[in-house]
C-alpha positions in Angstrom: -48.6 7.5 3.0 -48.1 3.5 2.1 -50.6 2.6 5.4 -52.9 4.7 4.0 -53.0 3.2 0.8 -53.1 -0.1 2.2 -56.1 1.0 4.3 -57.7 2.4 1.2 -57.0 -1.0 -0.7 -58.6 -2.9 2.2 -61.8 -0.9 1.8 -61.9 -1.0 -2.0 -64.5 -3.6 -1.9 -66.6 -1.7 0.2 -67.2 1.5 -2.1 -66.5 -0.1 -5.5 -63.6 2.7 -6.1 -60.5 1.5 -8.0 -57.0 2.7 -7.0 -55.0 4.4 -9.3 -51.6 2.9 -7.9 -50.5 0.6 -5.2 -47.3 0.9 -3.2 -44.4 -1.2 -4.5 -40.8 -1.4 -3.8 -38.3 0.0 -6.2 -37.1 -3.6 -7.1 -41.1 -4.1 -8.2 -41.1 -1.0 -10.0 -37.9 -1.4 -12.0 -38.9 -4.8 -13.0 -42.4 -3.9 -14.5 -40.4 -1.2 -16.5 -38.0 -3.6 -17.7 -40.8 -5.8 -18.9 -42.2 -2.7 -20.5 -39.1 -2.3 -22.2 -36.5 -4.5 -23.1 -33.7 -2.1 -23.3 -34.1 -1.1 -19.8 -31.9 -3.0 -17.6 -31.6 -1.5 -13.9 -32.2 -4.2 -11.5 -28.7 -4.7 -10.6 -28.3 -1.2 -9.6 -31.3 -1.5 -6.8 -29.8 -1.3 -3.3 -30.6 -4.1 -0.8 -31.8 -3.3 2.4 -33.1 -6.7 3.6 -32.0 -10.3 3.4 -33.9 -12.6 0.8 -37.4 -13.6 1.9 -37.9 -16.2 4.4 -39.2 -18.7 1.5 -35.4 -18.7 0.2 -33.1 -18.8 3.0 -32.9 -19.2 6.7 -33.8 -15.8 8.5 -32.4 -16.9 11.7 -30.4 -13.7 13.8 -26.9 -14.5 12.9 -25.7 -11.2 14.9 -26.8 -9.8 18.1 -28.6 -6.3 17.6 -26.6 -3.2 18.3 -27.4 -0.9 21.2 -29.2 2.4 20.6 -27.2 5.2 20.1 -28.2 6.9 23.4 -27.2 3.9 25.3 -24.1 3.5 23.7 -23.4 7.0 24.4 -24.3 6.5 28.0 -22.3 3.7 28.1 -19.1 5.2 27.0 -19.4 8.4 29.2 -19.7 6.0 32.4 -16.7 3.7 31.2 -19.1 0.8 30.7 -18.2 0.6 27.1 -15.3 1.8 24.9 -15.3 3.8 21.9 -12.8 3.4 18.9 -12.2 2.7 15.3 -12.0 -0.9 13.8 -8.7 -1.7 12.2 -8.9 -5.2 10.5 -5.7 -7.3 10.5 -4.0 -7.3 7.3 -5.6 -10.2 5.2 -8.3 -10.9 7.5 -12.0 -9.9 7.7 -13.0 -11.9 10.7 -10.1 -10.1 13.1 -9.6 -6.7 14.1 -8.4 -4.6 17.0 -10.1 -1.3 18.4 -7.7 1.1 20.1 -9.3 2.6 23.3 -8.1 4.9 25.9 -7.5 3.7 29.4 -6.5 6.7 31.4 -3.3 8.1 29.6 -2.7 5.2 27.8 -4.4 3.8 24.6 -4.9 0.0 24.6 -5.6 -2.1 21.4 -8.5 -4.6 22.3 -8.5 -7.7 19.7 -12.0 -8.6 18.1 -11.7 -12.0 17.1 -14.4 -13.5 14.9 -17.3 -12.0 12.9 -20.0 -12.7 15.9 -17.6 -10.4 18.3 -17.2 -8.1 15.4 -21.0 -7.9 15.1 -21.1 -6.6 11.2 -18.4 -4.0 11.7 -16.0 -3.4 8.7 -12.5 -2.0 8.7 -12.6 2.1 9.6 -16.1 1.7 11.7 -16.5 4.0 14.5 -18.0 1.5 16.9 -18.6 0.7 21.0 -16.8 -2.1 22.3 -17.5 -4.1 25.5 -14.8 -6.1 27.1 -14.9 -9.6 27.6 -14.1 -11.2 31.1 -10.5 -11.3 31.9 -10.6 -15.2 31.6 -11.2 -15.0 27.6 -8.4 -12.6 27.2 -5.3 -13.9 25.1 -2.1 -15.3 26.9 1.2 -13.9 25.3 2.4 -17.0 24.2 -0.7 -18.7 23.1 0.4 -21.0 20.2 -3.0 -20.4 18.4 -2.3 -16.5 18.6 0.9 -16.8 17.4 -0.1 -18.8 14.2 -3.0 -16.5 13.9 -0.5 -13.5 12.8 1.0 -15.8 10.3 -0.1 -15.0 6.9 -1.8 -18.0 5.0 -1.3 -16.9 1.6 0.9 -18.4 -1.1 1.0 -15.0 -3.1 4.2 -13.2 -3.6 4.9 -10.3 -1.4 7.1 -7.1 -2.8 9.4 -6.5 0.0 8.3 -3.5 1.6 10.5 -0.3 2.1 9.6 0.1 5.9 7.5 -1.7 8.3 3.1 -2.0 7.7 1.5 0.3 9.9 0.7 -2.0 12.6 -0.7 -1.7 16.5 3.1 -1.3 17.9 4.0 1.5 15.1 0.8 4.1 16.8 2.5 6.2 19.4 1.7 5.2 23.0 -0.5 2.1 22.2 0.0 -1.2 23.8 -1.8 -4.4 23.1 -0.3 -6.5 26.3 -1.5 -5.4 29.8 -0.3 -7.3 32.7 -2.8 -8.9 35.0 -2.5 -10.1 38.7 -3.0 -13.9 38.9 -5.6 -13.9 41.6 -4.7 -13.0 45.2 -1.3 -14.5 45.1 1.8 -12.7 45.6 4.2 -15.4 44.7 3.1 -16.1 41.3 4.2 -13.6 38.5 1.2 -11.6 36.8 0.2 -12.5 33.3 0.6 -10.8 30.2 -2.6 -10.8 28.3 -4.0 -9.4 25.4 -7.5 -7.8 25.8 -10.2 -9.0 24.0 -14.0 -7.5 23.6 -16.9 -7.4 21.1 -18.8 -4.7 19.2 -22.0 -3.8 20.7 -22.8 -1.0 18.8 -21.6 1.0 15.3 -21.9 4.8 15.7 -20.4 5.7 12.4 -20.5 3.6 9.3 -17.3 3.6 6.8 -18.7 2.0 3.9 -16.5 3.2 0.9 -18.4 4.3 -2.4 -17.6 1.1 -4.3 -15.4 -1.8 -3.7 -13.5 -4.0 -6.4 -13.4 -7.6 -6.7 -15.1 -10.6 -8.4 -18.4 -12.8 -8.1 -17.3 -16.2 -6.9 -19.5 -18.7 -8.1 -19.8 -22.7 -7.9 -21.5 -25.3 -9.8 -24.0 -26.7 -7.5 -24.8 -30.0 -9.1 -20.7 -31.0 -8.5 -20.1 -33.2 -5.4 -17.8 -31.7 -3.1 -16.7 -33.4 0.0 -16.5 -30.6 2.5 -15.8 -32.5 5.5 -12.8 -33.9 4.0 -11.3 -30.6 3.2 -11.5 -30.5 -0.6 -13.7 -27.4 -0.6 -11.9 -24.2 0.0 -13.6 -21.4 2.1 -14.9 -19.2 -0.7 -16.5 -22.7 -2.1 -18.0 -23.2 1.0 -19.6 -19.5 1.4 -20.7 -19.5 -2.3 -22.5 -22.7 -1.7 -24.5 -21.6 1.4 -25.2 -18.3 0.4 -25.8 -18.4 -3.3 -29.7 -18.2 -3.8 -31.6 -18.2 -7.1 -34.8 -16.1 -7.1 -38.0 -16.3 -8.7 -37.9 -13.2 -10.9 -34.9 -14.7 -12.7 -31.9 -12.7 -10.4 -29.3 -14.8 -8.4 -27.9 -13.8 -5.3 -24.2 -14.1 -5.6 -21.3 -14.1 -3.4 -18.8 -11.1 -4.2 -15.1 -11.2 -2.7 -13.2 -7.9 -2.7 -9.4 -7.8 -3.8 -9.1 -6.1 -0.4 -9.0 -9.2 2.1 -9.9 -7.1 4.9 -13.6 -6.6 3.5 -15.9 -9.9 4.3 -17.9 -11.3 1.4 -20.7 -9.4 0.2 -24.0 -10.8 -1.2 -25.1 -8.9 -4.3 -28.4 -9.5 -6.1 -27.8 -9.5 -9.9 -29.5 -10.6 -13.4 -26.5 -11.0 -15.2 -24.4 -13.8 -13.2 -23.0 -15.8 -16.1 -21.9 -12.4 -17.6 -20.1 -11.2 -14.6 -18.1 -14.3 -13.8 -14.4 -13.8 -14.6 -14.9 -10.1 -14.4 -13.6 -7.4 -12.3 -16.5 -5.6 -10.9 -17.3 -2.6 -8.6 -20.0 -3.0 -5.9 -21.4 -1.0 -3.4 -22.1 -2.2 0.3 -25.8 -1.2 1.2 -26.3 -2.6 4.7 -25.7 -5.5 6.9 -28.8 -6.9 8.7 -28.6 -8.8 11.6 -30.4 -11.7 9.9 -27.8 -12.1 7.0 -24.3 -13.7 7.7 -22.7 -11.0 5.3 -23.4 -7.6 4.1 -25.7 -6.7 1.3 -24.5 -4.6 -1.9 -25.4 -3.9 -5.4 -23.6 -3.7 -8.6 -22.1 -0.7 -9.7 -19.8 -1.4 -12.5 -17.7 -3.7 -14.7 -14.2 -2.9 -15.1 -12.8 -6.0 -17.0 -11.7 -9.2 -17.5 -9.8 -10.7 -14.6 -6.1 -11.0 -15.4 -5.7 -8.8 -18.1 -3.1 -6.2 -17.5 -4.7 -3.0 -17.9 -7.7 -4.1 -15.8 -5.6 -5.2 -13.1 -3.9 -2.0 -13.1 -7.3 -0.2 -12.9 -7.9 -2.4 -9.9 -4.9 -1.2 -7.7 -5.5 2.1 -8.7 -9.0 1.7 -7.4 -8.2 -0.1 -4.0 -5.6 2.4 -3.3 -7.4 5.7 -4.2 -5.3 7.1 -6.6 -6.4 10.0 -8.4 -6.6 9.0 -12.2 -9.0 11.0 -13.7 -8.3 13.7 -16.5 -7.6 17.0 -15.2 -11.0 19.0 -15.3 -11.3 22.0 -17.4 -10.9 24.9 -14.6 -7.6 23.2 -13.7 -6.2 23.2 -17.4 -7.6 27.0 -17.4 -4.9 27.8 -15.2 -1.9 26.8 -17.2 0.2 29.2 -19.5 -0.5 29.0 -23.4 1.6 26.2 -24.9 4.0 28.6 -26.7 4.8 30.3 -23.5 8.3 31.9 -23.3 10.5 31.9 -20.5 12.5 35.1 -20.4 14.3 37.0 -17.6 12.1 38.4 -15.2 12.9 41.3 -12.7 13.9 39.9 -9.5 15.3 36.8 -11.0 19.1 35.9 -10.8 20.4 34.9 -14.1 22.2 31.9 -13.8 22.5 31.1 -17.4 26.0 31.1 -17.8 26.9 28.3 -15.5 27.4 24.4 -16.1 24.2 23.5 -14.7 23.3 19.5 -15.4 20.7 17.1 -14.3 21.4 13.3 -13.5 18.4 11.1 -13.6 17.3 7.8 -14.5 17.1 6.8 -18.2 13.9 8.4 -20.0 12.9 10.5 -17.2 11.0 13.5 -18.0 9.8 15.4 -15.0 13.3 16.5 -13.9 12.8 18.6 -10.8 16.5 19.1 -10.1 19.7 20.2 -11.5 23.4 20.9 -10.0 26.2 22.7 -10.8 29.9 23.1 -9.0 32.5 25.7 -9.7 35.8 26.7 -8.6 35.8 30.3 -7.2 39.1 32.4 -7.4 39.9 32.1 -3.7 40.0 28.3 -3.8 36.3 27.8 -2.6 33.8 26.0 -4.7 30.6 27.2 -5.6 27.6 24.5 -5.4 24.3 25.0 -6.4 21.4 22.9 -6.3 18.5 24.3 -8.5 14.9 23.0 -8.2 12.1 23.6 -10.6 10.1 26.4 -9.9 6.6 25.1 -9.9 4.9 27.8 -7.7 5.7 30.4 -10.5 3.3 28.7 -12.7 0.9 27.2 -9.9 -0.6 30.3 -7.9 -1.8 29.5 -3.9 -5.5 29.0 -3.9 -6.2 28.6 -7.7 -7.9 25.5 -9.3 -4.6 24.0 -10.1 -3.1 24.4 -6.8 -6.5 22.6 -4.9 -6.1 19.7 -7.6 -2.4 19.3 -6.9 -3.1 19.5 -2.9 -5.6 16.8 -3.2 -3.3 14.5 -5.3 -0.4 15.7 -3.2 1.9 13.3 -5.0 2.8 11.5 -8.6 2.4 7.8 -8.5 4.9 5.8 -10.6 3.7 2.3 -11.7 5.7 0.2 -14.1 4.2 1.1 -17.2 2.7 4.5 -16.4 3.1 7.6 -14.5 0.1 9.3 -12.8 1.1 13.3 -12.4 0.2 15.4 -9.6 0.3 18.4 -12.2 -1.0 18.6 -16.1 1.5 17.7 -18.7 2.5 20.7 -20.0 4.3 21.7 -16.3 5.3 18.3 -15.6 7.2 17.2 -18.8 7.8 20.7 -20.4 7.8 24.3 -18.5 8.8 23.0 -15.2 11.0 20.3 -16.4 14.9 21.1 -16.4 15.7 19.6 -19.7 18.7 20.1 -21.5 19.8 23.0 -23.3 16.5 25.1 -22.5 16.0 28.0 -20.3 13.8 27.2 -17.0 13.1 29.1 -13.9 14.2 27.5 -10.7 14.5 28.1 -7.1 18.2 27.8 -6.4 20.5 27.3 -3.2 23.9 28.5 -3.6 26.5 27.5 -1.4 30.0 28.9 -1.0 32.1 25.8 0.6 35.6 25.1 1.1 37.6 22.0 -0.4 36.9 20.3 2.8 32.7 21.1 2.3 32.9 23.6 5.1 29.8 26.0 4.7 31.0 29.8 4.1 27.8 31.3 2.6 24.4 30.1 1.6 22.3 32.2 -0.6 18.3 31.5 -1.8 17.4 32.8 -5.1 14.7 32.5 -7.5 16.7 32.0 -10.9 16.9 31.4 -14.7 18.8 28.4 -15.7 20.1 26.9 -18.6 21.2 22.8 -18.3 23.9 22.1 -20.4 23.1 18.4 -20.3 20.4 16.0 -19.0 22.4 13.0 -17.8 21.7 9.9 -16.8 23.3 7.9 -14.0 25.2 5.8 -16.1 26.7 8.7 -18.3 27.5 10.4 -15.0 29.2 7.2 -13.5 31.2 7.0 -16.8 32.0 10.7 -16.2 33.4 9.8 -12.5 35.5 6.7 -13.7 37.1 8.7 -16.9 40.5 10.2 -16.3 40.5 14.1 -15.4 40.3 16.1 -18.4 39.9 20.0 -17.5 38.5 20.5 -21.1 35.8 18.3 -20.8 33.3 20.9 -18.9 30.5 18.0 -18.1 32.9 15.6 -16.8 34.8 18.2 -14.5 31.5 19.4 -13.1 30.5 15.7 -12.2 33.7 15.1 -10.7 34.0 17.9 -8.3 30.5 17.2 -7.3 31.2 13.7 -6.5 34.4 14.3 -4.6 32.3 16.8 -2.3 29.5 14.3 -2.0 31.8 11.4 -0.5 32.8 14.1 2.0 28.9 14.8 2.8 28.1 11.1 3.2 31.0 10.3 5.3 29.8 13.4 7.3 26.5 11.9 7.4 27.4 8.5 8.6 29.8 9.8 11.3 26.8 11.6 12.7 24.6 8.6 13.0 22.8 8.1 9.7 21.6 5.0 8.6 23.0 3.2 5.4 20.0 0.7 5.0 18.7 -1.3 1.7 15.8 -2.3 0.0 15.4 -4.4 -3.0 14.5 -2.5 -6.2 14.1 -4.2 -9.6 13.4 -2.9 -13.0 11.2 -4.4 -16.0 12.6 -4.7 -19.5 8.9 -3.7 -21.3 8.0 -4.7 -25.0 8.0 -1.2 -26.8 4.8 -1.8 -28.4 2.5 -3.5 -25.8 4.4 -2.6 -22.8 4.1 -6.1 -21.5 7.0 -7.0 -19.3 9.6 -9.1 -21.1 11.9 -9.6 -18.1 12.8 -8.0 -14.6 16.2 -7.5 -13.5 18.1 -5.8 -10.4 17.9 -2.5 -10.3 21.6 -1.1 -10.4 22.8 1.6 -8.4 25.8 3.6 -9.3 27.9 6.3 -7.1 26.4 8.8 -9.2 23.0 7.7 -7.5 24.7 8.6 -4.3 26.0 11.8 -5.5 22.5 13.1 -6.4 21.1 11.9 -3.3 23.9 13.6 -0.8 23.1 16.8 -2.4 19.2 16.7 -2.4 19.5 16.1 1.3 21.7 18.6 1.7 19.7 21.2 0.2 16.6 19.9 2.2 18.2 20.1 5.5 19.6 23.5 4.7 16.2 24.8 3.6 14.8 23.2 6.7 16.8 25.3 8.9 16.1 28.6 7.1 12.2 28.3 6.9 12.1 27.2 10.7 13.9 30.6 11.6 11.3 32.5 9.9 8.4 30.3 10.8 8.9 28.0 13.8 5.4 27.0 14.1 4.3 27.0 10.5 7.1 24.9 8.7 6.1 22.0 6.6 8.6 19.1 8.0 9.2 15.5 7.8 10.1 13.5 10.8 11.1 9.9 11.3 10.5 8.8 14.9 13.0 6.6 16.5 11.4 2.6 16.2 10.0 1.1 19.1 12.5 -1.4 20.6 10.3 -4.4 20.3 10.3 -4.0 16.6 13.8 -5.0 16.6 13.5 -8.1 19.0 13.3 -10.6 16.1 15.9 -9.0 14.0 18.4 -9.1 17.2 17.5 -13.0 17.6 18.2 -13.6 14.0 21.6 -11.9 14.1 22.3 -13.6 17.5 22.1 -17.1 15.4 24.9 -15.8 13.2 27.1 -14.6 16.1 26.3 -10.8 15.8 24.8 -8.4 18.3 22.7 -5.7 17.2 22.9 -2.4 19.3 19.7 -0.1 18.9 20.5 2.5 21.8 20.5 5.0 18.9 20.9 5.3 15.2 24.6 5.7 15.5 25.0 2.3 17.4 22.7 0.6 14.9 24.7 1.6 11.9 27.9 0.7 13.9 26.4 -2.7 14.4 25.1 -3.5 10.9 29.0 -2.3 9.6 30.2 -4.7 11.7 28.0 -7.9 11.0 30.0 -8.8 7.9 30.3 -12.7 6.8 33.2 -12.9 4.6 32.2 -15.6 2.4 28.7 -14.5 2.1 28.5 -10.5 0.9 24.7 -10.7 1.0 24.3 -11.5 4.2 25.0 -7.7 5.2 22.4 -6.6 2.9 19.9 -8.9 4.4 20.3 -7.4 7.8 19.9 -4.1 6.3 16.8 -4.8 4.5 15.3 -6.3 7.9 16.5 -3.4 9.9 14.7 -1.1 7.3 11.6 -3.0 7.7 11.4 -2.6 11.6 11.1 1.0 11.2 7.9 3.1 10.4 7.6 5.2 7.6 8.6 9.3 7.7 5.9 11.6 7.9 5.0 15.1 7.4 3.9 17.5 9.8 3.5 21.0 10.9 6.3 22.1 13.0 4.1 23.6 15.4 2.4 20.5 16.4 5.4 18.8 18.0 8.1 19.7 20.4 11.7 20.4 18.7 12.9 17.1 20.0 10.1 15.3 17.9 11.2 16.9 14.6 14.3 14.8 14.5 14.6 12.4 11.4 16.3 9.0 12.9 17.3 7.7 9.6 19.1 10.5 8.4 20.3 11.4 11.9 18.9 15.1 11.1 17.7 17.2 13.9 15.4 19.0 11.1 14.4 17.8 7.9 11.9 19.1 4.9 11.3 18.0 1.3 12.0 20.8 -1.2 13.8 19.1 -4.2 10.8 17.5 -6.1 7.9 20.0 -6.5 7.0 18.5 -9.8 6.0 15.4 -8.2 5.5 16.3 -4.5 3.0 18.7 -3.2 5.0 19.1 0.3 7.8 20.5 -1.7 5.3 23.1 -3.2 4.7 24.1 0.2 8.0 24.6 1.3 8.8 26.5 -1.7 6.2 29.2 -0.8 7.5 29.4 2.9 10.9 29.5 1.5 9.9 32.5 -0.7 8.4 34.2 1.9 11.5 34.0 4.1 13.6 35.5 1.8 11.1 38.2 1.1 10.2 37.5 -2.6 6.6 36.7 -2.1 4.0 36.9 0.7 3.0 33.8 2.6 -0.4 32.6 1.5 -3.2 33.0 4.2 -3.9 29.1 4.3 -0.3 28.5 5.3 -0.8 30.6 8.1 -3.5 28.4 9.6 -2.4 25.4 11.9 -5.5 24.0 11.3 -5.1 24.1 7.4 -1.6 22.7 7.9 -2.5 19.5 9.8 -5.0 18.6 7.5 -2.8 18.9 4.7 -0.1 17.1 5.9 -2.3 14.3 7.1 -3.4 14.2 3.3 -0.2 14.1 2.3 0.9 11.4 4.5 -2.3 9.5 3.4 -1.8 10.0 -0.6 2.3 9.2 -0.3 1.6 5.8 1.4 -1.1 5.1 -1.2 1.1 6.0 -4.1 3.9 3.6 -2.7 1.5 0.4 -2.3 0.3 1.1 -5.6 3.8 1.3 -6.8 4.5 -2.2 -5.1 1.3 -3.7 -6.3 2.5 -2.5 -10.2 5.6 -4.3 -9.7 3.7 -7.5 -8.2 1.6 -7.5 -11.2 4.3 -7.2 -13.6 6.0 -10.1 -11.9 3.4 -12.3 -12.3 3.3 -11.5 -15.9 6.9 -12.3 -16.3 7.1 -15.8 -14.3 3.7 -17.0 -16.4 5.8 -19.2 -18.5 5.3 -23.0 -18.7 8.4 -24.2 -16.7 8.9 -21.3 -14.1 12.6 -20.3 -13.4 14.9 -21.7 -10.7 16.7 -19.2 -8.4 18.9 -18.7 -5.3 17.4 -17.3 -2.6 17.7 -16.4 0.8 15.9 -17.4 4.3 14.2 -14.3 6.1 12.1 -16.0 8.6 11.6 -19.7 9.6 8.1 -20.6 11.2 9.0 -22.3 14.1 5.6 -22.5 15.7 4.5 -26.2 16.7 1.0 -25.4 15.8 1.6 -24.2 12.2 2.5 -26.2 9.3 5.8 -26.4 8.4 7.0 -23.5 6.3 9.8 -20.6 5.9 10.2 -17.0 4.2 12.6 -16.4 1.2 13.9 -13.6 -0.6 14.9 -13.9 -4.3 17.6 -11.1 -4.5 17.6 -11.1 -8.5 14.0 -10.0 -8.7 13.5 -8.6 -5.0 10.4 -10.7 -4.0 9.8 -12.3 -1.0 7.6 -15.5 -0.8 6.3 -18.3 1.7 8.1 -21.9 1.1 5.6 -24.3 2.3 6.7 -28.1 3.3 3.1 -29.8 2.7 4.4 -33.4 2.4 5.7 -33.4 6.1 3.0 -33.7 8.7 3.3 -31.1 11.7 3.7 -33.8 14.3 6.1 -35.9 12.1 8.3 -37.0 15.0 11.4 -36.2 12.7 10.5 -32.5 12.8 12.5 -30.7 14.8 12.0 -26.7 15.4 14.3 -24.5 17.4 12.8 -21.1 18.2 16.2 -19.8 19.5 18.3 -20.7 16.2 15.3 -19.8 14.0 15.5 -23.0 12.4 13.8 -26.4 11.3 15.2 -29.7 11.0 13.9 -32.9 9.4 16.0 -35.8 9.6 19.7 -34.6 8.3 18.2 -31.7 6.4 17.9 -28.5 8.5 17.0 -24.7 7.4 18.0 -21.9 9.2 17.4 -18.0 9.0 19.7 -16.6 6.2 20.6 -19.8 4.5 21.0 -19.9 1.1 18.6 -22.0 -0.8 17.7 -23.1 -4.4 13.9 -22.4 -5.1 11.6 -22.4 -8.1 9.6 -19.4 -8.6 6.2 -20.2 -10.7 3.0 -18.7 -11.4 -0.3 -20.8 -11.0 -4.1 -20.4 -10.4 -4.9 -20.2 -6.7 -8.0 -21.7 -4.9 -9.9 -18.2 -5.8 -9.1 -18.4 -9.4 -6.6 -15.6 -9.5 -2.8 -16.1 -10.5 -0.8 -16.4 -7.5 3.4 -16.6 -7.2 4.2 -19.8 -5.6 7.9 -20.4 -4.4 8.8 -24.2 -4.3 12.1 -25.5 -2.5 14.6 -27.4 -4.8 17.7 -27.8 -2.7 18.4 -28.7 0.0 16.1 -31.8 -0.1 13.4 -31.7 2.6 11.5 -35.0 3.2 9.5 -36.0 -0.1 9.6 -32.5 -1.5 12.0 -33.0 -4.4 9.0 -35.5 -5.7 6.6 -32.9 -5.2 8.4 -30.4 -7.1 8.8 -33.0 -9.9 4.7 -33.3 -9.9 4.1 -29.7 -9.6 6.4 -29.4 -12.9 5.0 -32.1 -14.9 1.4 -31.9 -13.8 0.3 -28.9 -11.9 2.1 -25.7 -13.5 -0.3 -24.1 -16.4 1.0 -24.7 -19.6 0.1 -21.3 -21.2 3.2 -19.0 -21.8 0.8 -15.9 -21.9 -1.3 -15.1 -19.0 -4.0 -13.5 -21.1 -4.4 -16.3 -23.5 -4.6 -18.8 -20.4 -7.4 -16.5 -19.3 -9.4 -16.3 -22.6 -9.0 -20.1 -22.6 -10.8 -20.5 -19.2 -13.3 -18.0 -20.3 -14.3 -19.8 -23.5 -15.1 -23.0 -21.2 -17.3 -20.8 -18.9 -19.0 -19.2 -21.8 -20.1 -22.6 -23.3 -22.5 -23.2 -20.2 -23.8 -19.8 -20.4 -26.7 -20.0 -23.1 -28.4 -22.7 -21.3 -28.4 -20.9 -17.9 -29.7 -17.8 -19.7 -32.5 -19.4 -21.6 -33.6 -21.1 -18.4 -33.6 -17.4 -16.6 -35.9 -16.1 -19.7 -38.2 -18.7 -19.1 -38.7 -18.2 -15.7 -39.4 -14.7 -16.2 -41.9 -15.5 -19.1 -44.0 -17.9 -16.7 -43.8 -15.9 -13.7 -47.2 -13.9 -13.7 -45.7 -11.3 -11.3 -43.3 -10.2 -13.7 
């Protein structure tokens, strides 16, 4: 049609007829509308599908053209090319790997650099071609080792388990053995395969990305060669373009560092500076160094707590929209009365009580323990009967299945179910009747099981205790007249037997640092952060929840051996423990990882008399050597693969938290069908559905954990944003002994549960006084030495990073390493930002930006006025 109109336009002078309209781009049409109506502002929302015009920027081809899909398909089938998904290296957008199949094996091929990545981004399905073996990476290449080290100053909240890496994937190798020519005497080389992307089969652009516009003052003189400019400044300097129509192509940097910079064309550059915004990626043509995108939405000012919370929810894809009307329509009325129903066992006469953290509102579980006339005990674990209110296949059930889990942030909770169920009808609060799904055991005083029953019930909790209150009952003298204290004491006695039995079977007692924030009652801003105190009462509850989960797993498996939702924890790859074994050896300890029992015994034996935290460090590092546990359908794995490594349990499931986990809801339905009180929903009879359900639950669970850690990190930044920072004791977790890397080491601060990298920039890498010992995991400079597990003194300070974002930085105070003491004083006196309030500091920066905004806006208006095109 456009070609026809162009032909008609060319012939206009011949026949004298005037055309009623001419072809134009969407951007041209929008600009005309904006000129006609000043209230319309749509230019920023127009997608970009080509780079800027040749008059404005260099139109050279930055990347080779992608091969046609047909050629890619034929190449993959013939074995010339390989197909796989791009997985970006954490924190880097210019390095990734693609897992491909080679016979029965899966091999991770490294793709290094934007040129070889050829416009692919994390999650894209691509076709790759291997490089010649001469370009593969030797296993001991120092450059490769250095590239695996994070270059960020920002703190990391210590993970509970290892981040998913290549090594975590089943049957994936990232190193292959390559013979050295025809020589039979020389040993084969261990190489990491490398390749390049030659075509994209399917894009994986998300609906929107969150981040900020990065802009520079081009009039400023910056010596890039001297290294004064950072990477973002260089990218912005080269790619920021002002257009004749008054718009500007700006450089957007996503919060997710795996996403490359995005070129966004906007008419509101000044207004978007220092803002968190959402953009969409439209395309990535070969003549553009970075992908092209368009503005979607402004979230708010960078650095504001509420805005950054919205950012982290977006980044981890946490559902946070209000529940829709069709979901709320499934709820019972607010004045719903809970009364005994036919088929339910009335247990309201039993001394049932719950034990939870202070302020807990979504109480999933409650316990009871009474003495029987024959000298045995009856133990009851009572779990909220969520499925009574959430019927399979209804709108509320589908919504819960999608959300899969509640997400707990420092200052808020995002529920899987509406509040009426979460904090009221399902919550096993004290002194009210509630429906429950109960597991009842008769056990001997030695905790031998005589009988077990599963019953839908109605209970009446006599008390909602906190861990501290329960611990007080445990510690007080026996008093038979105190019903609550007696029940807690009996439960604790039996819990100790359960724990001892689990440990003897090989269950691991691992550790992960946990903190709790003191929040202002009105603003909910953090005022302090403290170590989370664990009591014996915590272990009491944990033991009986584990006991119930294992018992229910066995029950549903007997009835549904191929349809049960279980939870597995695969044994870790031996290579994942190599670093830990080497570090422990420095202190004279041997870590045996033959199985979980040997590992547990090794950790128990690794005790330093004068340093009790050493053993905790080993347990923290051991936890990080393991992959996360996963939900799965029993029919998809062999029984030998059902094993839970950490718990040393042949079978395990989640039954005890249905208010906040959808897996538990499914298990409740399986158990109800197993005991014959309800039929099994049709969807739970489909292995395909169960597979997709387990995949979504694993993904949502992981996202919720990451969002929770990000919230802790955000609030930690707020706590440490004071003027002088805080001096604290820390322990060395890792020492960078790479000769080509800068002098640095990683520490953990036990009081706050944070981990950070300490740099020693005053000492040159090639200083002859620097000694690095790989085997001892130590670095030395003159008379000072720092070794893994050493205790050091550090200063924790929040500063403004090169990207304009607040970052938590850790400086070494003691031991004195070179001239670092002088550097620390300089930081204290000159570099550290003075404001006590982070939001106040941001507002001051914002005001300084706004001072120069008016002139630029006026200049933009003049350009529009003088441009006849507009």
